Each structure stands twice: as C-alpha cells, then as structure tokens.
N, C-alpha and C positions, 0 to 999 in steps of 0.2 A: 372393122379392120381385120383383114386376113392375118392369120398367124404366120409369122416369119419363122422359118426353121433355121435359117442361117443369117448372119448379119448382112451378107451380100443381097439378101432378099429385100432389105429395107430401102425404100426410095431415098431416105435421107442419106444413107451411106453411098448409094449410087450417085446422087447429086454431089456429095462431097468428093467422091472419086473424080468426077468430071472437073470439079474446081481445081483439084490438085493437078490434074493433067494440064489444064489450061495455064495455071500459074507457072508450072515448070517450063512450059513452052515459051511463054513471054519472058520468063526469067533467064532464058538462055540466049536472048537476042541483044545485040548492040551494047549500049552502055549499061543496061540492066545486067547483062551477063558478066560484065566486068566489075560491078558493084557487089563484091562478095558478101559484105555484111547485110545489105538490104535483101539481096537474093536469098541468102540463107535464112533470114528471119521470116520472110513471107512464105517460103517453101515449107519451113517448119510449122508455121501457123496453119497453113492449109492441110498439111499432113496430120497435124494434131487433131483437127476437126474430124477427119476421116477415121483416124485411129481411136479416138475416144468413143465414137459411135460403136465401133467393133468391140472395144474393151468393155463398154457398158453393157452391150448385148449379152455378154457372157456372165454377167453378175447374177446373183441369186434372187434379187428382188427388183421390182419395178422402181422402188425408191432409189436404189443404187444406180440403176440404169438411167433414171432421170437426172441424177447428179452428174453422171458422165456426159449426158447430152447437154446439160448446162455448160459444161466446160467446152464441149464441141462447138456450141453456138457462140461462146465467147471467142474462141479461136477464129471463127468465121468473121466476127467483128474486127478482130485484129488484122485479118487479111484486108478487110475494107479500109481500115485506117492506113495500112502500109501502101495500099494502092494510091492513096492521096499523096504519100511521100513520093512514090514513083512518078506520079503525074506532075507534082510540083517541081521536081528536079529534071523533068523532061526525059525520063526513061521510057515513058509510054505516052502515046497520043490520047486525046480525049475519047476518041471512038473506042480504043482498046480499054481504057479505064471504064467507060460506060458498060461495055460488054462484060468485063470481069466483075464489076461491082454488082451488076444485075444477077450474074451467076451466083455470087456470094450471097446476095439477098434471097435468091430462090433456095439455096442450101440452108440458110438460117431459118427460112420459113418452114421447110420440111422438118428440120430438127425441132423447131418450136411446136409444130403440130404433133409430133411424136411425144414431146414432153407433156403437152396438155392431155393427150390420150392416156399416158401412163399415170399421170397424177389424178385424173378423173376416175380411172378404173382400179386404182390401188387401195 
C-alpha cells in the first residue's frame, strides 16, 4: 500500500466524498427535499463517514485511526439503513436506491480494507 501524505489521497475518503455528493443530490429532490428530518439524518451520516476518515488520518497511531475508520464504516451502514426508509416511503425509486446502496457498499468496502491493513500492520 502506498503511503498517503494527506487524507485526500485515501481511496476510502475519495469514495466517501462521492457518496456524500450523491446523497446530497438525491436529498435535494422532490419529497425527499421536503422531508427535513430524514434528509438531515442521511446527509449527516454520509458526512460523518467522510469526516471520520479525515479525522482518524490525523491521529498519532494506526490503532486510533482504525477506531475512527470503524465509526466511518458504521456511518456508511447508517446511510444504507436510511436509504431503505427513503425507498419505503417513496422518496426514491428502486433504481436510485440500488445505485446509492451500491456506492455505500463500495465505500464501506474501501474503509474495511483500510481497517484490515492498519490492524495487520500495527
């Protein structure tokens, strides 16, 4: 694994950033845009994933970094759960759900890979 000099170099952070962008886009549309509570919660969860990766990167140990990555991955799972809410109350179509759920899955996978790397090499 190449050494990252900045959190922006991490594929996990880049994927989380993409997830945030897409969640904010869909959250601004139609009934979803008017459901302030759900929109706020899903946007915060997505942002938490991205922010915890960045915050953990600045920690002094791999163990601390891995802990923040655990939180980031949990926030990504929260996004996935909230996508079900949005789908079930017809704020998004199945195709949009599938696209966003897959993106969240890819994000969680990248975060998980980084967690495994850190725990194996610390």
